[in-house]
C-alpha positions as a printed Julia matrix, in Angstrom:
465×3 Matrix{Float64}:
  33.97   -40.19  -50.75
  32.99   -40.96  -54.05
  30.4    -38.8   -56.15
  28.08   -42.23  -56.11
  27.78   -42.55  -52.51
  26.85   -38.73  -52.21
  24.19   -39.36  -54.36
  23.06   -42.52  -52.35
  22.97   -39.89  -49.31
  21.0    -37.19  -51.49
  18.47   -39.56  -52.34
  17.94   -40.65  -48.71
  17.99   -36.74  -47.15
  15.21   -36.32  -50.05
  13.17   -39.1   -49.09
  13.41   -38.34  -45.36
  12.31   -34.65  -46.55
   9.62   -35.85  -48.4
   8.33   -37.88  -45.34
   8.26   -35.1   -43.06
   6.46   -32.74  -45.51
   3.82   -35.92  -45.3
   3.42   -36.38  -41.83
   3.03   -34.35  -38.84
   5.38   -33.88  -36.4
   3.56   -35.18  -33.22
   4.05   -38.55  -31.84
   1.28   -40.92  -30.24
   1.22   -38.92  -26.48
  -0.09   -42.46  -24.82
   2.81   -44.37  -26.16
   5.78   -42.37  -25.7
   5.82   -41.44  -21.94
   6.84   -43.78  -18.78
   4.27   -46.62  -18.07
   2.28   -46.55  -14.73
   1.76   -50.19  -14.16
  -0.49   -51.77  -14.19
  -1.41   -50.55  -17.89
  -5.08   -50.41  -19.06
  -5.34   -50.9   -22.9
  -7.33   -52.95  -25.4
  -5.64   -56.32  -26.3
  -6.83   -58.1   -29.31
  -5.94   -61.97  -30.4
  -2.07   -62.42  -31.09
  -1.74   -59.61  -28.04
  -2.61   -56.93  -30.62
  -2.31   -53.52  -28.97
  -0.93   -55.09  -25.6
   1.81   -53.4   -23.76
   4.52   -55.92  -22.36
   7.32   -53.46  -21.55
   8.98   -50.12  -21.59
  11.63   -49.61  -24.04
  14.25   -46.85  -25.25
  15.82   -48.91  -28.32
  13.17   -47.87  -30.96
   9.87   -46.77  -32.15
   7.4    -46.96  -34.62
   4.81   -44.77  -35.78
   2.53   -46.57  -37.73
  -0.25   -43.96  -38.58
   2.63   -41.24  -39.55
   5.21   -43.62  -40.78
   7.98   -42.96  -38.34
  11.05   -45.12  -37.51
  12.95   -44.04  -34.75
  16.51   -45.72  -33.07
  17.23   -44.36  -30.1
  16.01   -40.73  -30.69
  17.57   -40.71  -34.07
  15.56   -40.6   -37.42
  16.07   -43.61  -39.13
  16.45   -41.18  -42.55
  19.56   -39.33  -40.87
  21.32   -42.78  -40.09
  20.97   -44.17  -43.42
  22.58   -41.03  -44.86
  25.2    -40.56  -42.63
  25.99   -43.64  -40.63
  27.0    -47.55  -40.89
  25.61   -50.52  -39.33
  28.34   -50.75  -37.02
  27.95   -47.15  -35.6
  23.79   -48.42  -35.51
  24.47   -51.65  -33.71
  26.52   -49.49  -31.22
  23.64   -47.27  -30.86
  21.21   -49.94  -30.46
  23.04   -51.59  -27.55
  24.6    -49.01  -25.92
  21.95   -46.04  -25.97
  24.27   -43.68  -27.89
  26.69   -43.32  -30.83
  30.77   -44.03  -30.29
  33.18   -41.82  -29.72
  36.18   -41.96  -32.47
  38.03   -44.59  -30.26
  34.79   -46.4   -29.08
  33.96   -46.89  -32.7
  37.38   -48.17  -33.81
  37.47   -50.61  -31.05
  33.99   -51.77  -31.55
  35.03   -52.36  -35.65
  38.06   -54.31  -34.65
  36.4    -56.43  -32.07
  33.64   -57.51  -34.87
  36.33   -58.0   -37.07
  37.86   -60.35  -34.86
  34.68   -62.21  -33.81
  33.76   -62.97  -37.98
  36.18   -65.62  -37.79
  34.62   -68.53  -36.78
  36.65   -71.68  -37.93
  35.16   -74.26  -35.93
  31.51   -72.78  -36.23
  31.88   -73.07  -40.3
  33.62   -76.49  -39.77
  30.52   -78.16  -37.53
  27.9    -76.35  -39.7
  29.67   -77.71  -43.21
  29.47   -81.31  -41.29
  25.47   -81.02  -42.33
  24.01   -81.43  -45.71
  23.73   -77.54  -45.75
  23.77   -77.46  -49.54
  20.18   -79.71  -49.19
  18.88   -77.3   -46.33
  16.8    -74.15  -46.56
  18.92   -70.82  -45.91
  17.3    -70.22  -42.61
  17.44   -73.85  -41.26
  21.26   -73.5   -42.09
  21.02   -70.14  -40.59
  19.77   -71.33  -37.49
  21.75   -74.25  -37.03
  24.96   -72.06  -37.31
  23.39   -69.89  -34.09
  23.64   -73.32  -32.33
  27.16   -74.36  -33.76
  28.26   -70.66  -32.71
  27.14   -71.66  -29.01
  28.92   -74.55  -28.95
  32.03   -73.27  -29.97
  31.78   -70.1   -28.01
  30.39   -70.93  -24.67
  30.43   -74.03  -22.19
  26.74   -74.39  -22.05
  26.54   -77.79  -24.57
  28.91   -79.62  -22.61
  27.35   -82.11  -20.39
  28.83   -81.05  -17.5
  27.92   -77.44  -17.75
  24.75   -76.34  -15.4
  23.24   -73.07  -14.19
  25.24   -71.78  -11.29
  23.06   -72.04   -8.46
  23.31   -68.67   -7.71
  21.68   -67.52  -10.68
  18.25   -69.25   -9.59
  15.64   -68.93   -6.83
  14.71   -72.39   -5.21
  10.79   -71.76   -6.43
   9.51   -71.27  -10.22
   8.81   -67.97  -11.09
   6.33   -68.86  -13.31
   4.07   -70.92  -10.62
   2.77   -68.0    -8.5
   2.74   -64.44   -9.2
   0.76   -64.21  -12.59
  -2.03   -66.88  -11.45
  -3.16   -63.56   -9.58
  -4.13   -60.16  -10.6
  -1.09   -58.21  -12.0
  -0.65   -55.49   -9.18
   2.29   -53.46  -11.37
   5.18   -54.54   -9.13
   8.36   -53.12  -10.46
   9.76   -57.01  -10.01
   8.14   -60.25   -9.69
   7.55   -61.79   -6.04
  10.09   -64.54   -7.16
  12.54   -63.82   -9.13
  15.92   -64.41  -10.5
  19.06   -62.82   -9.07
  20.48   -60.27  -12.06
  23.48   -61.9   -13.01
  26.72   -60.33  -14.04
  27.23   -59.27  -17.46
  29.89   -60.81  -19.64
  31.88   -58.27  -21.25
  33.28   -58.27  -24.95
  36.46   -60.06  -24.08
  37.8    -62.33  -27.19
  37.22   -65.59  -25.11
  33.5    -65.05  -24.85
  33.78   -66.58  -21.29
  31.18   -68.79  -22.49
  29.44   -69.7   -18.97
  26.25   -67.73  -19.46
  26.21   -66.8   -23.31
  24.54   -63.7   -22.27
  25.53   -59.77  -21.97
  27.35   -57.31  -24.63
  29.88   -59.94  -25.42
  26.92   -62.34  -26.5
  26.04   -59.68  -28.43
  28.84   -58.69  -30.28
  29.82   -61.99  -31.03
  26.29   -62.83  -32.23
  26.28   -59.61  -34.77
  29.44   -60.19  -36.03
  29.11   -63.8   -36.46
  25.77   -64.38  -37.81
  27.24   -62.51  -41.24
  29.84   -65.02  -41.43
  27.44   -67.95  -41.09
  24.84   -66.51  -43.49
  27.78   -65.39  -46.19
  28.8    -69.21  -45.81
  25.54   -71.04  -46.35
  25.29   -68.48  -49.55
  28.54   -69.9   -51.04
  27.46   -73.28  -50.0
  24.05   -72.79  -51.89
  26.29   -71.67  -55.09
  28.28   -74.77  -54.86
  31.2    -73.07  -53.63
  33.58   -72.78  -50.62
  33.16   -70.04  -48.03
  35.65   -66.94  -47.88
  37.36   -65.66  -45.08
  36.68   -62.22  -43.89
  38.65   -59.56  -44.83
  39.79   -57.21  -41.69
  40.14   -54.32  -43.92
  36.51   -54.16  -44.82
  33.8    -53.05  -42.83
  30.85   -55.14  -41.69
  28.56   -54.36  -44.81
  31.37   -54.72  -47.29
  32.5    -57.85  -45.56
  29.25   -59.39  -45.97
  28.92   -58.91  -49.63
  32.47   -59.85  -50.28
  31.93   -63.37  -48.18
  28.75   -63.93  -50.36
  30.07   -62.8   -53.73
  33.5    -63.17  -53.7
  34.44   -59.97  -54.65
  35.12   -56.64  -52.96
  32.2    -54.66  -53.15
  32.39   -50.7   -54.76
  32.03   -47.94  -52.43
  28.24   -47.34  -53.65
  27.24   -51.15  -53.05
  29.17   -51.16  -49.62
  26.82   -48.13  -49.01
  23.49   -49.73  -50.08
  24.27   -52.51  -48.37
  24.85   -50.77  -45.1
  21.47   -48.78  -45.56
  19.6    -52.09  -46.19
  21.19   -53.23  -42.61
  20.16   -50.06  -40.75
  16.64   -50.29  -42.01
  16.26   -53.71  -40.88
  18.12   -53.66  -37.36
  15.07   -52.92  -35.19
  11.25   -52.65  -35.68
   9.52   -52.47  -32.16
   7.91   -55.56  -30.78
   7.63   -57.56  -34.09
   6.93   -61.67  -33.83
  11.1    -62.44  -33.94
  11.62   -59.59  -31.23
   8.86   -60.77  -29.22
  10.25   -64.53  -29.55
  13.84   -63.54  -28.75
  12.54   -61.54  -25.54
  10.08   -64.65  -24.53
  13.14   -66.57  -24.19
  15.55   -64.32  -22.78
  12.99   -63.52  -20.25
  13.48   -67.26  -18.46
  17.25   -66.53  -18.32
  18.21   -68.68  -21.4
  21.12   -67.38  -23.28
  21.47   -65.18  -26.28
  22.14   -67.87  -28.89
  18.91   -69.53  -27.87
  16.9    -66.38  -27.71
  18.41   -65.42  -31.38
  17.46   -68.98  -32.57
  13.94   -68.29  -31.39
  14.11   -64.83  -33.12
  15.37   -66.92  -36.77
  12.26   -69.37  -36.29
   9.77   -66.55  -35.94
  11.56   -64.82  -38.82
  11.17   -67.91  -41.0
   7.36   -67.77  -41.08
   6.2    -66.8   -43.93
   3.84   -63.95  -42.2
   7.17   -62.2   -41.21
  10.14   -62.86  -43.06
  10.13   -63.65  -46.6
   7.8    -61.65  -48.69
  10.76   -59.74  -50.52
  11.27   -63.43  -52.51
   7.73   -63.17  -53.05
   7.91   -59.76  -54.4
  10.61   -60.75  -56.89
   8.45   -64.01  -58.09
   5.58   -61.61  -58.6
   6.95   -58.96  -60.11
   8.27   -61.71  -62.7
   4.61   -63.0   -62.99
   3.65   -59.45  -63.66
   6.43   -58.99  -66.39
   5.32   -62.07  -68.27
   1.53   -61.21  -68.25
   2.45   -58.1   -69.99
  -0.51   -55.31  -68.85
  -0.31   -54.58  -65.02
  -3.56   -53.42  -64.64
  -5.27   -56.43  -66.35
  -2.86   -58.34  -64.21
  -3.92   -56.62  -60.43
  -7.59   -56.84  -62.01
  -7.41   -60.58  -62.18
  -5.84   -60.58  -58.67
  -8.45   -58.37  -56.93
 -11.38   -60.6   -58.28
  -9.16   -63.86  -56.8
  -9.01   -62.05  -53.84
  -5.1    -62.33  -54.25
  -2.89   -60.9   -51.55
  -0.03   -58.83  -53.27
   3.29   -59.24  -51.54
   5.3    -56.41  -50.69
   2.06   -54.3   -49.72
   0.24   -53.24  -46.55
   1.52   -53.64  -43.01
   0.19   -54.63  -39.78
   1.67   -51.36  -38.1
   1.87   -48.91  -40.85
  -1.02   -47.13  -42.01
   1.05   -44.43  -44.07
   3.92   -45.22  -46.41
   6.83   -47.37  -44.65
   9.73   -44.92  -44.32
  12.11   -47.76  -45.3
  10.13   -48.12  -48.52
  10.81   -44.72  -49.01
  14.29   -45.09  -48.93
  14.67   -48.54  -50.68
  12.74   -47.19  -53.75
  14.79   -44.83  -54.66
  17.9    -46.93  -54.19
  16.22   -49.66  -56.03
  15.99   -47.04  -59.18
  19.44   -45.68  -58.6
  20.91   -49.69  -58.96
  18.53   -50.64  -61.58
  19.9    -48.01  -64.18
  21.63   -49.78  -66.98
  21.08   -53.06  -64.96
  19.11   -55.11  -67.68
  16.67   -57.58  -65.86
  16.67   -55.36  -62.54
  15.42   -52.26  -64.83
  12.74   -54.23  -66.17
  11.7    -55.3   -63.03
  11.98   -52.03  -61.63
   9.78   -50.64  -64.06
   7.19   -53.3   -63.55
   7.67   -52.55  -59.46
   6.87   -48.61  -60.39
   3.86   -49.49  -62.49
   2.5    -51.86  -59.76
   2.78   -49.46  -56.81
   0.8    -46.65  -58.75
  -1.96   -48.81  -59.57
  -2.33   -50.39  -56.07
  -1.74   -46.97  -54.15
  -4.42   -45.22  -56.79
  -6.71   -48.09  -55.74
  -6.11   -48.43  -52.18
  -3.96   -45.81  -50.83
  -6.49   -43.47  -49.63
  -9.43   -45.94  -49.0
  -7.41   -48.91  -46.99
  -4.21   -46.97  -46.17
  -2.13   -49.7   -48.33
   1.11   -48.45  -49.88
   4.46   -50.39  -50.05
   6.14   -51.68  -47.3
   9.78   -52.52  -46.76
   9.84   -55.84  -48.85
   8.55   -54.13  -52.13
  11.82   -52.94  -53.33
  14.58   -54.71  -50.83
  14.73   -57.47  -53.27
  15.03   -55.49  -55.9
  18.15   -53.76  -53.89
  19.37   -56.87  -52.99
  19.38   -58.72  -56.82
  21.13   -55.46  -58.14
  23.58   -56.06  -55.45
  23.97   -59.63  -56.69
  22.61   -61.28  -53.91
  20.54   -64.37  -54.52
  16.76   -64.58  -53.73
  17.12   -67.31  -51.45
  19.23   -65.23  -48.98
  17.05   -62.09  -48.78
  15.26   -63.54  -45.39
  18.76   -64.6   -44.07
  19.97   -61.04  -44.63
  16.96   -59.55  -42.61
  18.28   -61.99  -39.48
  21.96   -60.82  -40.19
  20.59   -57.3   -39.67
  17.93   -57.71  -37.26
  20.11   -59.44  -34.89
  21.11   -56.12  -33.6
  17.72   -55.06  -32.49
  17.21   -58.53  -30.94
  20.12   -58.53  -28.6
  19.6    -54.79  -27.98
  15.96   -55.22  -26.64
  17.08   -58.61  -25.0
  19.72   -56.68  -23.11
  17.54   -53.94  -22.19
  14.7    -56.39  -21.08
  16.86   -58.29  -18.48
  18.05   -55.37  -16.59
  14.37   -55.5   -15.41
  13.4    -58.81  -16.06
  10.26   -60.3   -15.55
   9.04   -63.8   -17.05
   6.84   -63.41  -19.84
   3.47   -65.26  -18.45
   0.01   -63.96  -20.47
  -2.92   -65.99  -20.23
  -5.55   -67.61  -22.43
  -9.13   -67.14  -21.87
 -10.5    -70.77  -21.21
 -13.64   -71.61  -23.33
 -13.99   -75.05  -22.9
 -15.94   -77.45  -20.95
 -16.35   -78.38  -17.34
 -17.39   -81.41  -15.13
 -16.9    -84.23  -17.48
 -16.79   -87.11  -15.61
 -13.77   -89.8   -16.58
 -15.03   -92.96  -18.3
 -13.09   -95.75  -17.94
 -11.11   -97.06  -21.63
 -12.99  -100.31  -21.91
 -16.39   -98.61  -21.55
 -15.64   -95.84  -24.16
 -17.32   -96.54  -27.81
C-alpha cells in the first residue's frame, strides 16, 4: 500500500475520532427497536416522520451525525473497506469471506460487459441528452438485454399473482398491524447470480449484481460520449472504483485516486428512506422488477431537491471566487434570502458525517492542483462564515454535496457526471433495501386527506356557462 493511501486512511480515521468526540454514544431509542405494529407516530406533509417498514440495512441519526451500514460505522468502512465489500455487506447483511469476496469481484467484472446495452444506448442521441436521462435509458436497455420482460410474448407467471388486486381492499380499512396483507402476492423464487441472469423476473440477487456492475459501465459510457469520445471496455484486472474512473477518463487511476473514489462511492451507497430509495421501494412493492425500480430511483434522484446539489456547489464557489470577498457575497445572498447549496440537510442537524470525510479528502487532493486549490480555499472560507452565522442557531452545517464536487473535480470528472455518480453508488442501497423489503412485502398504500367538496350536482354540457 502506498504512503498516500495510508494518509487517506489516516484522514478518515481522524474524522471519525472527531465525530465521536463531538457526539454522544446513545442512539434514538424509539427508532432502533423492533416495531409493534400498528405504530403511533407524528406524520407531517410528504410523509415526514412516518414509519413505513423495518430495516437492518442502514441507520441515520440526524441529531448526532451518525451513518451506519449493517452495524458498521461509515468512517470504519471508508478507511478500511472498498465499494465491492460494502455492496456485498448491504446485500447479504455481513462482510464477505475471502473466497466470497473473490467470487463477488469476479461476478461484477463479468457483469460490467454490456455490449448489447451500449449498442442500444448509443443508437439514441446521447450527446444531446442529459446524463441522468441517458443513465435511466441505460437501465431500461439493461432490462432488455438481461431479461425477457420487454418481449411482447412475456407475461407474469400465473403463480406469481393472486386473483384479487391487493390494492383494492386491505388498506381502505383501518390498518390492524397484520404481518402480511390480507390479499398478497406469493413469495417468488429468488434469481441466483448466474451469468445469464435467467431474465424471467428481473429480481433477486442476480439483478442486484447486474445493476451494481452495469450502472457504472453505462454511466462511464455516457461520460465518454458527452466528451465526444468512444466508450472504453472495462479492465478485468481493476476493481470497481478503479474501473469506473478508467472507463470515464481513459487512464488508469493511481492507488490514491482509486481509494478516494472507493470512499466517495461508500459514502453515497445508502442513506435511509430518502426520496430515491423510497421511490424504488414503492415500485418494487407492486412486484415490478428491479430494473424498473432502479429506474424510478434514478428519476427521483434527478430532481433538484435530491441529486445535483454538488453541481450547484461548484457553480456557487466559482461565483464566490469571482466576487472576491466571501463575507460580502454571503451578506448579499442572505439579503436576497438565497439558499446556499451544500449547506443544511432534511435529516442532519449536526455536521454530516459524509462531509467530515469529504472535506479533508478535498483538501488532500487540492494541494498543488491549481483551480481546485483555489476553489477549496473559497469553500473553507464559505464554510467558516456560514457555520459562524447559522451553525449554533439553526444547525446549518455542510452536507455531503458541499465537498463531493471538489473531490470529483480533482479526480478529473466533469461536473455533469456528479449526479450519475450518486446513482452508481446508491444502486447498492436501492437494491439492498428492495431485496430486504420484498421478504415481507406489502404494497405501499398511504392515504390522502380529502378536502374537496361534496354533493355537487352534474350540469349537462349544453347548460354550462
